[in-house]
C-alpha positions in Angstrom: -29.4 50.2 31.9 -27.0 50.0 34.6 -27.0 49.2 38.2 -24.6 48.4 41.2 -25.1 45.8 43.3 -22.4 43.3 45.2 -20.0 45.8 44.4 -20.5 45.0 40.6 -21.9 47.7 38.0 -24.1 45.4 35.9 -24.9 46.3 32.6 -27.4 45.6 29.8 -29.5 42.3 30.2 -26.9 41.0 32.9 -29.0 43.6 35.0 -32.1 41.0 35.2 -29.7 38.0 35.7 -27.6 39.3 38.2 -28.6 36.5 40.8 -28.1 34.0 38.2 -24.4 35.3 37.6 -23.8 35.9 41.2 -24.7 32.2 42.2 -22.4 30.9 39.5 -19.8 33.2 40.6 -19.9 32.2 44.3 -18.6 29.0 43.2 -14.9 30.5 41.8 -12.8 30.3 44.7 -9.6 32.1 45.3 -7.5 29.5 46.3 -4.9 31.1 48.1 -7.5 32.8 50.3 -10.5 30.3 50.3 -13.1 32.9 49.6 -15.0 33.5 46.5 -14.5 36.6 43.8 -17.5 38.1 44.3 -17.1 38.4 48.3 -13.6 39.3 47.8 -14.8 42.1 45.5 -12.7 41.2 42.4 -15.6 41.3 39.9 -15.8 45.1 39.0 -18.6 44.9 36.1 -20.6 42.5 34.1 -22.5 43.2 30.9 -24.6 40.9 28.6 -25.7 42.2 25.1 -28.6 41.1 22.8 -26.6 38.6 21.0 -25.3 36.9 24.3 -21.7 38.3 24.4 -20.9 38.7 28.2 -18.1 41.0 29.2 -16.4 40.7 32.5 -14.2 43.2 34.0 -12.2 42.1 37.1 -9.1 42.2 38.9 -6.8 39.9 41.1 -5.6 40.9 44.7 -2.1 41.8 43.5 -0.5 42.4 39.8 1.4 39.3 38.7 -0.8 36.9 40.5 -0.2 33.4 38.9 -4.1 32.4 39.4 -5.2 34.6 36.7 -5.5 31.6 34.0 -6.9 29.0 36.9 -9.5 31.7 37.8 -10.3 32.6 34.2 -10.7 28.9 33.5 -13.5 28.4 36.6 -15.2 31.7 35.3 -15.6 30.6 32.0 -16.8 26.9 33.3 -19.4 28.4 35.7 -20.7 31.2 33.4 -21.1 28.6 30.4 -24.1 27.3 32.6 -26.1 30.3 32.1 -28.0 29.8 28.9 -28.2 33.6 27.8 -24.6 33.4 27.5 -23.2 32.6 24.1 -19.6 34.1 24.6 -17.5 35.8 27.3 -15.2 38.5 26.7 -12.8 38.4 30.2 -11.0 41.5 30.9 -8.2 41.9 33.8 -7.7 45.2 34.9 -5.6 46.9 37.8 -7.3 50.3 37.6 -8.6 50.7 40.1 -6.2 48.4 42.3 -8.2 46.0 44.7 -8.1 47.1 48.0 -9.5 45.5 51.4 -12.1 47.7 51.3 -13.8 45.9 48.3 -13.9 42.7 50.5 -17.8 42.2 51.5 -19.0 41.8 55.0 -19.1 38.1 54.8 -15.8 38.0 53.1 -14.4 39.7 56.1 -15.8 37.6 58.6 -14.7 34.4 56.9 -11.2 36.0 56.5 -11.2 37.1 60.5 -10.6 40.7 59.1 -12.1 43.6 61.3 -14.6 45.6 59.9 
């Protein structure tokens, strides 16, 4: 099963847990922009298999961003609070490149960016 919501592709068991995922990931704030990674549109895909392996595909606003370790540590911390997750396979991609079109309406308002 696969669905798309919040600009994220949800796979397998993550579909039924997406509210738990989103509520946790709202806590991961990009320190340069002051907005969470969900509203920035940095998260592309989240899956959760029957054995508890969570796969997460995301990007950053720019290649070479020095915040990758900081964000990954925060992501691992907040997702560890979801009981169904046994392990996390964190993957970073720049295909497709992030654009401001991925920012949610809330994120644009918070950043003062015209929609």
